[in-house]
C-alpha positions as CSV (number, residue, x, y, z in Angstrom):
1,M,-0.1,0.0,-0.1
2,Q,1.4,3.4,-1.0
3,S,1.0,6.4,1.1
4,K,1.4,10.1,0.2
5,D,4.8,10.2,1.0
6,G,5.6,7.6,-1.0
7,Q,6.6,5.1,1.8
8,R,5.4,1.5,1.6
9,H,3.1,0.6,4.4
10,A,1.6,-2.7,5.7
11,P,-2.0,-3.1,5.4
12,P,-4.5,-2.5,8.3
13,G,-4.7,-5.1,10.6
14,R,-0.8,-5.7,10.8
15,Y,0.0,-3.8,13.6
16,A,0.6,-5.5,17.4
17,S,-2.7,-3.9,18.7
18,D,-4.7,-5.5,15.9
19,L,-2.8,-9.0,16.7
20,P,-3.5,-9.8,20.1
21,G,-4.4,-13.6,19.8
22,E,-1.5,-14.4,17.5
23,V,1.2,-13.8,19.7
24,S,-0.3,-13.6,23.1
25,S,1.6,-16.9,24.2
26,I,5.0,-14.9,23.7
27,T,4.3,-11.2,24.9
28,R,3.8,-9.8,28.2
29,T,0.5,-8.3,28.9
30,A,2.2,-4.9,30.3
31,T,2.3,-1.9,27.9
32,L,4.7,0.8,28.1
33,P,4.9,4.2,25.8
34,Y,7.1,3.8,22.8
35,A,10.4,5.1,23.8
36,R,11.9,6.7,20.4
37,P,11.8,6.0,16.7
38,P,14.1,3.2,15.2
39,R,17.5,4.7,14.5
40,G,18.6,4.9,10.7
41,G,15.1,4.6,9.1
42,N,15.5,1.0,8.5
43,D,14.5,-0.8,11.4
44,G,17.6,-0.5,13.2
45,H,19.8,-2.3,10.7
46,I,22.7,-0.1,11.0
47,Q,26.6,-0.7,10.8
48,T,28.4,0.2,13.7
49,A,32.2,-0.3,14.5
50,S,31.3,-2.6,17.1
51,S,29.2,-4.7,14.6
52,I,31.8,-4.8,12.0
53,W,34.4,-6.0,14.8
54,N,32.5,-8.6,15.9
55,T,32.0,-9.8,12.2
56,A,35.7,-10.0,11.7
57,S,36.8,-11.3,15.1
58,G,34.0,-12.5,17.4
59,R,32.6,-15.2,15.4
60,L,33.9,-17.8,17.6
61,M,31.8,-18.2,20.7
62,F,34.8,-19.6,23.0
63,E,36.8,-16.4,22.7
64,L,34.2,-14.5,24.7
65,P,34.1,-14.1,28.2
66,F,30.5,-15.0,28.9
67,E,30.9,-15.3,32.6
68,K,32.1,-11.8,33.0
69,L,29.7,-10.4,30.5
70,G,26.8,-12.0,32.5
71,R,27.9,-10.3,35.7
72,F,28.4,-6.8,33.9
73,A,24.9,-7.0,32.6
74,G,23.5,-8.1,35.8
75,N,25.2,-5.5,37.9
76,L,24.4,-2.8,35.7
77,A,20.5,-3.9,35.7
78,T,20.8,-3.6,39.5
79,C,22.2,-0.2,39.4
80,L,19.7,1.1,37.2
81,E,16.8,-0.7,39.1
82,A,18.4,1.1,42.1
83,G,17.8,4.5,40.4
84,V,21.5,5.0,39.8
85,D,22.1,7.2,36.6
86,V,23.6,5.4,33.4
87,E,27.0,6.9,33.7
88,K,27.6,5.9,37.4
89,A,25.8,2.5,37.1
90,L,28.3,1.8,33.8
91,K,31.4,3.0,36.0
92,S,30.4,0.9,38.7
93,S,29.7,-2.3,36.7
94,K,32.6,-2.1,34.6
95,R,34.9,-3.7,36.9
96,S,32.9,-7.2,36.6
97,L,34.6,-7.3,33.2
98,G,38.2,-7.4,34.7
99,S,41.1,-7.0,32.6
100,T,39.2,-8.0,29.5
101,R,39.3,-6.3,25.9
102,F,36.4,-4.4,26.7
103,G,38.1,-1.7,28.6
104,G,38.6,0.7,25.9
105,A,35.1,0.5,25.0
106,I,33.6,1.2,28.4
107,E,35.7,4.1,28.9
108,V,34.5,5.7,25.4
109,A,31.0,5.0,26.5
110,E,31.3,6.7,29.6
111,I,32.3,9.8,27.5
112,R,29.4,9.5,25.2
113,I,26.7,8.8,27.8
114,R,28.0,12.3,29.1
115,E,27.4,13.8,25.7
116,G,24.0,12.5,25.9
117,A,24.2,9.2,23.8
118,S,22.0,6.1,24.7
119,L,23.6,3.2,26.5
120,H,23.5,0.8,23.3
121,D,25.0,3.8,21.1
122,A,27.7,4.6,23.8
123,L,28.7,1.0,23.8
124,A,28.7,0.5,20.2
125,T,31.1,3.7,19.5
126,E,34.2,1.7,20.2
127,P,35.2,-1.5,18.7
128,A,34.9,-4.5,21.2
129,P,34.1,-8.0,21.0
130,W,30.8,-8.1,22.1
131,P,28.8,-11.3,21.5
132,L,26.6,-10.6,18.3
133,F,23.4,-10.7,20.1
134,F,24.4,-8.6,23.1
135,L,24.0,-4.8,21.7
136,P,21.0,-5.5,19.6
137,V,19.1,-7.0,22.7
138,L,20.2,-4.2,24.5
139,D,19.1,-1.6,22.1
140,A,15.4,-3.2,21.6
141,G,15.4,-3.2,25.5
142,E,16.1,0.7,25.5
143,Q,13.6,1.1,22.5
144,A,11.0,-0.6,24.4
145,G,11.7,1.3,27.6
146,R,12.6,-1.9,29.3
147,T,16.6,-1.4,29.7
148,D,16.8,-3.6,32.8
149,E,14.6,-6.4,31.6
150,A,17.0,-6.6,28.5
151,L,20.0,-6.6,30.8
152,R,18.6,-9.2,33.1
153,F,17.9,-11.5,30.1
154,L,21.4,-10.7,28.8
155,E,22.7,-11.7,32.2
156,R,20.8,-15.1,32.3
157,H,21.7,-15.9,28.6
158,C,25.4,-15.2,29.2
159,K,25.5,-17.6,32.0
160,L,23.8,-20.1,30.1
161,L,26.5,-20.1,27.5
162,V,29.4,-20.3,29.6
163,R,29.6,-24.1,29.8
164,P,28.7,-24.4,26.0
165,A,31.3,-22.2,25.1
166,N,34.1,-24.1,27.3
167,A,33.1,-27.5,25.5
168,I,33.2,-26.1,22.1
169,R,36.8,-24.6,23.1
170,N,37.7,-28.0,24.6
171,A,36.5,-29.8,21.7
172,W,39.0,-28.3,19.4
173,L,41.9,-27.3,21.7
174,F,42.6,-30.6,23.1
175,P,43.0,-32.5,20.2
176,L,44.9,-29.6,18.4
177,A,47.2,-29.9,21.5
178,I,47.9,-33.6,21.1
179,M,48.5,-33.1,17.3
180,L,51.2,-30.7,18.4
181,F,52.7,-33.0,20.8
182,G,52.5,-35.7,18.4
183,T,54.4,-33.6,15.5
184,T,57.1,-32.4,18.0
185,L,57.9,-35.8,19.2
186,K,58.0,-37.1,15.7
187,L,60.3,-34.5,14.6
188,G,62.5,-34.7,17.7
189,I,62.9,-38.7,17.0
190,I,63.8,-37.9,13.3
191,A,66.2,-35.5,14.5
192,F,68.1,-37.5,16.8
193,M,67.7,-41.0,14.9
194,S,67.9,-39.8,11.1
195,T,69.3,-37.4,8.7
196,L,68.5,-33.6,8.2
197,S,67.0,-33.9,4.7
198,L,64.4,-36.7,6.3
199,L,63.8,-33.8,9.0
200,Y,63.4,-31.2,6.5
201,V,60.8,-33.4,4.3
202,E,58.7,-34.5,7.2
203,A,58.8,-31.0,8.7
204,M,57.4,-29.5,5.5
205,N,54.6,-32.3,5.2
206,S,53.6,-31.2,8.9
207,L,53.4,-27.7,7.9
208,R,51.4,-28.4,4.8
209,G,48.8,-30.1,7.0
210,Y,48.8,-27.4,9.6
211,A,48.2,-25.1,6.6
212,T,45.3,-26.9,5.3
213,L,43.7,-26.8,8.6
214,A,44.0,-23.3,9.0
215,L,42.8,-22.9,5.6
216,I,39.5,-25.0,6.6
217,A,39.2,-22.8,9.7
218,I,39.3,-19.5,7.9
219,V,36.6,-20.9,5.4
220,L,34.4,-21.8,8.6
221,I,34.5,-18.6,9.9
222,A,34.9,-16.3,6.9
223,P,31.6,-14.0,6.3
224,L,31.3,-15.1,2.6
225,F,30.8,-18.7,3.7
226,R,28.8,-18.0,6.7
227,P,25.5,-18.5,5.3
228,L,26.3,-21.9,3.8
229,V,28.0,-23.3,7.1
230,D,24.8,-21.8,9.2
231,R,22.6,-23.9,7.2
232,L,24.6,-26.8,7.5
233,K,25.0,-26.4,11.3
234,L,21.1,-26.6,11.5
235,M,21.3,-30.0,9.6
236,I,23.6,-31.6,12.2
237,P,21.8,-33.9,14.7
238,W,21.6,-32.6,18.4
239,I,23.5,-29.3,17.4
240,G,21.1,-27.9,14.6
241,P,18.0,-28.2,16.9
242,A,20.1,-26.5,19.7
243,E,21.2,-23.7,17.6
244,R,17.8,-23.1,16.3
245,E,16.1,-23.2,19.7
246,L,18.8,-20.9,21.1
247,A,18.1,-18.5,18.0
248,M,14.5,-18.4,18.7
249,N,14.8,-17.9,22.4
250,R,16.8,-14.5,21.6
251,F,14.4,-13.6,18.8
252,F,11.0,-14.2,21.2
253,Q,12.5,-12.2,24.0
254,V,13.3,-9.3,21.9
255,F,10.0,-9.5,20.0
256,A,8.1,-9.6,23.2
257,M,9.9,-6.7,24.5
258,M,9.0,-4.7,21.4
259,Y,5.5,-6.1,21.1
260,A,4.5,-4.8,24.6
261,T,5.3,-1.4,23.7
262,G,3.0,-1.2,20.5
263,G,3.3,1.5,17.9
264,R,5.3,-0.5,15.6
265,R,4.2,-3.0,12.7
266,V,4.6,-6.8,13.3
267,D,6.9,-7.1,10.4
268,S,8.9,-4.2,11.6
269,M,9.3,-5.7,15.0
270,I,10.2,-9.1,13.6
271,R,13.0,-7.6,11.3
272,F,14.3,-5.4,14.6
273,S,14.4,-8.6,16.8
274,A,15.9,-10.7,14.0
275,R,19.2,-8.8,14.7
276,C,20.0,-10.6,17.6
277,V,19.7,-13.8,16.0
278,N,23.4,-15.1,15.1
279,N,22.6,-17.8,12.8
280,V,22.4,-16.4,9.4
281,S,19.9,-18.9,8.0
282,V,17.5,-18.6,10.8
283,R,17.6,-15.0,10.5
284,Q,16.7,-15.1,6.8
285,D,13.8,-17.2,7.5
286,L,12.6,-14.6,10.0
287,L,13.1,-11.7,7.4
288,Q,11.2,-13.7,4.8
289,A,8.3,-14.5,7.4
290,A,8.3,-10.5,8.1
291,A,8.0,-10.0,4.1
292,Q,4.9,-12.3,4.1
293,I,3.3,-10.6,7.0
294,E,4.0,-7.3,5.2
295,H,2.0,-8.3,2.6
296,G,-1.1,-9.5,4.7
297,E,-0.2,-13.1,5.7
298,S,-1.1,-14.0,9.2
299,L,1.6,-14.4,11.8
300,P,1.2,-18.1,12.6
301,Q,1.1,-18.9,8.9
302,A,4.1,-17.1,7.9
303,F,6.2,-18.7,10.6
304,K,4.8,-22.0,9.4
305,L,5.8,-21.5,5.7
306,H,9.5,-20.4,6.7
307,F,10.4,-22.9,9.5
308,R,8.6,-26.1,8.5
309,G,7.7,-27.4,11.9
310,S,10.7,-26.4,13.8
311,F,8.1,-24.9,16.6
312,E,4.6,-24.0,16.7
313,L,3.2,-20.6,17.3
314,R,-0.4,-21.1,18.7
315,A,-3.0,-18.3,17.6
């Protein structure tokens, strides 16, 4: 539907206030005034320095100190709930991060908050290895007027990821350590018992093997191949269902906060909430569902078409 200003709008009946039955099972009953308009004019889809840094160096889950991030979010929420202003709350909570790579981002954020920036914008100013979902969830909480609720969710979610992150790290670190030890032992035995020419040949073979492993690792984390890798992860037994469930848990948490405020189209809220989903394949499914809703499809039917029985959304 075209408006006088030339902008496309969803047809009547696709606003949150018109769909109480379709999403009642995933939203909260409380309503708060709409906090502020979305940034950037495109449902919040903006590139920040922090998001670029995350894409480049924060892809590997085991690199992130989830336990400290959970404490940071919890302490920040406690301060805000107690009525402490944002700058003092941030200054008090940053000790939870300890000597991590977030120090520079927090210092810059304090300056930005004094200048009047929101907490999300302040934290996103300086590149830092925030988890891909961290800042989008915080942004949604601020826009919904539920910053403390968003921080409490981040506290619980980060603590939930501590053990999986450690398991993923150990799954590759221990085999790699054994391989390095075996290679070193083999080369030591050859150097002691054989000729230098044979040692050279074996050393080059080992280097080629490790170079191949490094190339595979680069392909797995490269943004160019990420959609394919994320789609394949969803097909792996045990891992795929857990990956999808985790993604949808984040999505519905943010969607519920946005829905409770009202004042936005449902397809707009879905697009905004999809930013907190790391898996590119699941995010694309959510965006396709949003496009269906924008063209008049019901919420349960749109999700049913694009998630093929992954979960049930009851009307």
